[in-house]
Backbone as JSON, one array per atom type, in Angstrom:
{
  "sequence": "MKLTDIYNMDIYSDAGSRLGEVQDLILDLEKGEVSRLLLTKWKNVRGDVKGALKAKSILYKNVKNVGDVVLISAPTPTSIPGEPATKEEVNDLSR",
  "N": [[95.31, 117.75, 114.48], [94.91, 114.62, 112.96], [97.03, 111.93, 111.84], [95.79, 110.39, 109.89], [94.2, 112.24, 108.63], [95.81, 113.47, 106.8], [96.18, 111.81, 104.65], [95.56, 111.43, 101.18], [95.55, 114.17, 100.73], [96.19, 116.97, 98.64], [99.4, 117.89, 97.39], [101.32, 120.73, 97.22], [103.86, 122.82, 95.83], [105.66, 125.67, 97.11], [105.83, 127.33, 95.01], [103.54, 126.98, 93.65], [103.04, 124.69, 92.15], [101.36, 121.63, 91.58], [102.18, 118.63, 93.04], [101.28, 116.1, 93.52], [99.51, 113.71, 95.51], [99.17, 112.83, 98.99], [99.83, 109.57, 99.67], [100.83, 107.77, 101.46], [102.65, 107.47, 104.58], [105.84, 107.81, 106.16], [107.04, 106.97, 109.22], [109.14, 108.01, 111.91], [109.66, 106.21, 114.45], [111.3, 106.22, 116.69], [111.91, 108.9, 117.13], [109.37, 109.87, 117.19], [107.99, 111.17, 115.1], [106.83, 112.34, 111.86], [108.54, 111.26, 109.03], [108.69, 111.15, 106.19], [106.57, 111.98, 103.39], [104.74, 110.0, 101.24], [104.2, 109.7, 97.75], [103.12, 107.57, 96.58], [101.57, 104.44, 97.29], [102.95, 102.57, 99.94], [102.94, 99.79, 99.77], [103.09, 99.37, 97.07], [105.67, 99.82, 96.33], [108.44, 98.42, 94.94], [111.42, 96.49, 94.56], [113.87, 98.69, 93.89], [114.23, 100.38, 96.57], [115.52, 102.66, 97.58], [115.64, 104.3, 95.31], [112.91, 104.6, 94.81], [112.14, 106.01, 97.11], [113.54, 108.36, 96.66], [112.38, 109.33, 94.29], [109.61, 109.33, 94.75], [108.84, 110.5, 97.18], [108.63, 112.93, 99.84], [110.58, 114.78, 102.0], [109.6, 115.35, 105.31], [110.54, 117.55, 106.62], [110.53, 119.53, 104.75], [107.96, 120.4, 104.63], [105.83, 123.12, 104.83], [103.3, 123.87, 105.68], [100.26, 122.37, 106.74], [97.05, 122.14, 105.83], [94.22, 122.74, 104.15], [95.51, 121.77, 102.01], [98.76, 120.25, 101.49], [101.54, 122.14, 101.87], [104.7, 122.67, 100.54], [108.14, 123.63, 100.88], [110.62, 124.5, 98.48], [113.71, 124.09, 98.53], [115.85, 123.35, 96.83], [115.91, 122.43, 93.37], [116.39, 119.66, 93.05], [115.49, 118.53, 95.35], [112.82, 118.16, 95.31], [110.4, 116.05, 93.94], [111.4, 114.5, 96.01], [114.11, 113.82, 98.29], [117.45, 112.52, 98.32], [117.46, 109.33, 99.77], [118.54, 108.52, 103.01], [121.04, 106.23, 104.21], [120.27, 105.11, 106.62], [117.47, 105.45, 106.59], [116.72, 103.78, 104.45], [117.58, 101.31, 105.5], [115.91, 101.13, 107.76], [113.41, 100.86, 106.54], [113.58, 98.48, 105.2], [113.38, 96.52, 107.04]],
  "CA": [[95.1, 117.0, 113.26], [95.35, 113.22, 113.0], [97.79, 111.52, 110.66], [94.88, 109.89, 108.86], [93.65, 113.38, 107.91], [96.76, 113.89, 105.76], [96.06, 110.93, 103.49], [94.85, 111.93, 100.0], [95.66, 115.62, 100.57], [97.03, 117.44, 97.54], [100.68, 118.46, 97.78], [101.72, 121.83, 96.35], [105.1, 123.52, 96.17], [105.4, 127.08, 97.4], [105.77, 128.0, 93.71], [102.2, 126.77, 93.13], [102.94, 123.47, 91.36], [100.79, 120.45, 92.23], [103.14, 117.54, 92.93], [100.59, 114.83, 93.7], [98.78, 113.66, 96.77], [99.75, 111.97, 100.02], [99.31, 108.21, 99.62], [101.31, 107.03, 102.62], [103.58, 108.2, 105.43], [106.9, 107.06, 106.83], [107.2, 107.51, 110.57], [110.32, 107.7, 112.69], [109.08, 105.86, 115.75], [112.22, 106.58, 117.76], [111.76, 110.34, 117.36], [107.96, 110.18, 117.33], [107.62, 112.19, 114.12], [106.71, 111.94, 110.46], [109.81, 111.41, 108.33], [108.45, 111.4, 104.77], [105.26, 111.8, 102.77], [104.9, 109.22, 100.01], [103.27, 109.99, 96.67], [102.64, 106.27, 96.15], [101.33, 103.57, 98.44], [104.16, 101.82, 100.29], [102.84, 98.4, 99.32], [103.38, 99.33, 95.64], [107.1, 100.02, 96.12], [109.1, 97.14, 94.73], [112.77, 96.56, 94.03], [114.79, 99.76, 94.28], [113.6, 101.17, 97.62], [116.18, 103.96, 97.65], [115.19, 105.06, 94.14], [111.5, 104.94, 95.02], [112.09, 107.08, 98.1], [114.04, 109.59, 96.04], [111.48, 109.8, 93.25], [108.2, 109.35, 95.12], [108.59, 110.92, 98.55], [109.04, 114.27, 100.23], [110.98, 114.87, 103.4], [108.64, 116.15, 106.07], [111.16, 118.82, 107.02], [110.22, 120.5, 103.7], [106.55, 120.81, 104.74], [105.66, 124.43, 105.45], [101.99, 123.98, 106.3], [99.25, 121.37, 106.42], [95.72, 122.7, 106.05], [93.39, 122.13, 103.12], [96.51, 121.08, 101.19], [100.1, 120.22, 102.08], [102.41, 123.11, 101.19], [106.1, 122.37, 100.82], [109.14, 124.55, 100.35], [111.49, 123.87, 97.49], [115.02, 124.71, 98.68], [116.62, 123.11, 95.61], [115.09, 121.65, 92.44], [116.59, 118.22, 93.18], [114.89, 118.03, 96.57], [111.39, 117.99, 95.11], [109.52, 115.69, 95.01], [112.05, 113.81, 97.12], [115.54, 114.0, 98.44], [118.07, 111.2, 98.42], [117.22, 108.61, 101.02], [119.75, 108.21, 103.77], [121.27, 104.8, 104.42], [119.48, 104.71, 107.79], [116.06, 105.34, 106.19], [116.57, 102.57, 103.66], [117.7, 100.17, 106.41], [114.7, 101.08, 108.59], [112.28, 100.43, 105.75], [113.75, 97.12, 104.71], [113.25, 95.57, 108.16]],
  "C": [[95.66, 115.59, 113.44], [96.14, 112.91, 111.74], [96.89, 111.05, 109.54], [94.24, 111.03, 108.07], [94.54, 113.83, 106.76], [96.64, 113.05, 104.49], [95.16, 111.56, 102.43], [94.82, 113.45, 99.88], [96.55, 115.93, 99.37], [98.29, 118.06, 98.1], [101.07, 119.51, 96.74], [103.06, 122.39, 96.81], [104.75, 124.97, 96.47], [105.42, 127.92, 96.13], [104.41, 127.79, 93.03], [102.02, 125.53, 92.27], [102.33, 122.35, 92.17], [101.74, 119.29, 91.98], [102.5, 116.17, 93.04], [99.76, 114.88, 94.96], [99.4, 112.64, 97.71], [99.06, 110.61, 99.95], [99.7, 107.4, 100.85], [102.3, 107.9, 103.38], [104.66, 107.26, 105.92], [107.13, 107.74, 108.16], [108.55, 107.11, 111.14], [109.82, 107.46, 114.11], [109.99, 106.22, 116.92], [112.1, 108.06, 118.13], [110.3, 110.75, 117.57], [107.49, 111.25, 116.36], [107.48, 111.59, 112.73], [108.05, 112.22, 109.79], [109.62, 111.82, 106.87], [106.97, 111.26, 104.43], [105.5, 111.06, 101.46], [103.82, 109.59, 99.02], [102.75, 108.71, 96.03], [102.42, 105.42, 97.39], [102.58, 102.72, 98.68], [104.1, 100.4, 99.76], [103.12, 98.26, 97.82], [104.86, 99.52, 95.33], [107.75, 98.64, 96.03], [110.54, 97.39, 94.25], [113.62, 97.65, 94.65], [114.13, 100.7, 95.29], [114.21, 102.57, 97.67], [115.73, 104.85, 96.49], [113.74, 105.49, 94.27], [111.35, 106.06, 96.04], [112.54, 108.41, 97.49], [113.02, 110.18, 95.07], [110.05, 110.04, 93.73], [107.93, 109.73, 96.56], [109.12, 112.32, 98.78], [109.42, 114.24, 101.69], [110.01, 115.78, 104.14], [109.23, 117.47, 106.52], [110.92, 119.91, 105.97], [108.77, 120.98, 103.75], [106.48, 122.14, 105.48], [104.35, 124.51, 106.22], [101.12, 122.82, 105.84], [97.9, 121.96, 106.79], [94.76, 122.01, 105.12], [94.26, 121.33, 102.14], [97.8, 121.02, 101.99], [100.96, 121.16, 101.24], [103.85, 122.83, 101.56], [107.0, 123.45, 100.24], [110.03, 123.78, 99.39], [112.87, 124.51, 97.56], [115.92, 124.52, 97.47], [115.76, 122.27, 94.68], [115.24, 120.15, 92.62], [115.93, 117.66, 94.44], [113.39, 117.8, 96.43], [111.19, 117.1, 93.9], [110.2, 114.99, 96.17], [113.5, 114.19, 97.21], [116.15, 112.62, 98.57], [117.81, 110.57, 99.79], [118.53, 108.35, 101.72], [119.85, 106.71, 103.93], [120.41, 104.29, 105.58], [118.0, 104.54, 107.42], [115.82, 104.09, 105.37], [116.64, 101.34, 104.55], [116.46, 100.02, 107.27], [113.52, 100.52, 107.81], [112.38, 98.99, 105.3], [113.63, 96.08, 105.81], [111.91, 94.89, 108.13]]
}
C-alpha cells in the first residue's frame, strides 16, 4: 500500500466510532515511518501546533489495521483522537 492510498480513508475506533478521515500524515524521516495521522490538512494548522496535534491527530502506533478503513485501538479515552504531542514532534514540525 502506498501512503497516498491512506488519504481520505475513514478512521474508526475499535469500538466502532467514526472519528473522521485521514487528511494528512506526519512522517518521521529518521526512522522511515509514519508518526501521526492528521484529521485536518497540515496547511490549515495555525497558532497552537501542540494543541492541534493533540486534538486533530492520531499516533500511528494506535493503528491496528489499514484496509478499506483505518482501524485504531483506544487504550485510554484521552488518547483518541490524539495523544499529547511530544516536545520533539512539535520541534520537528516547526522547522
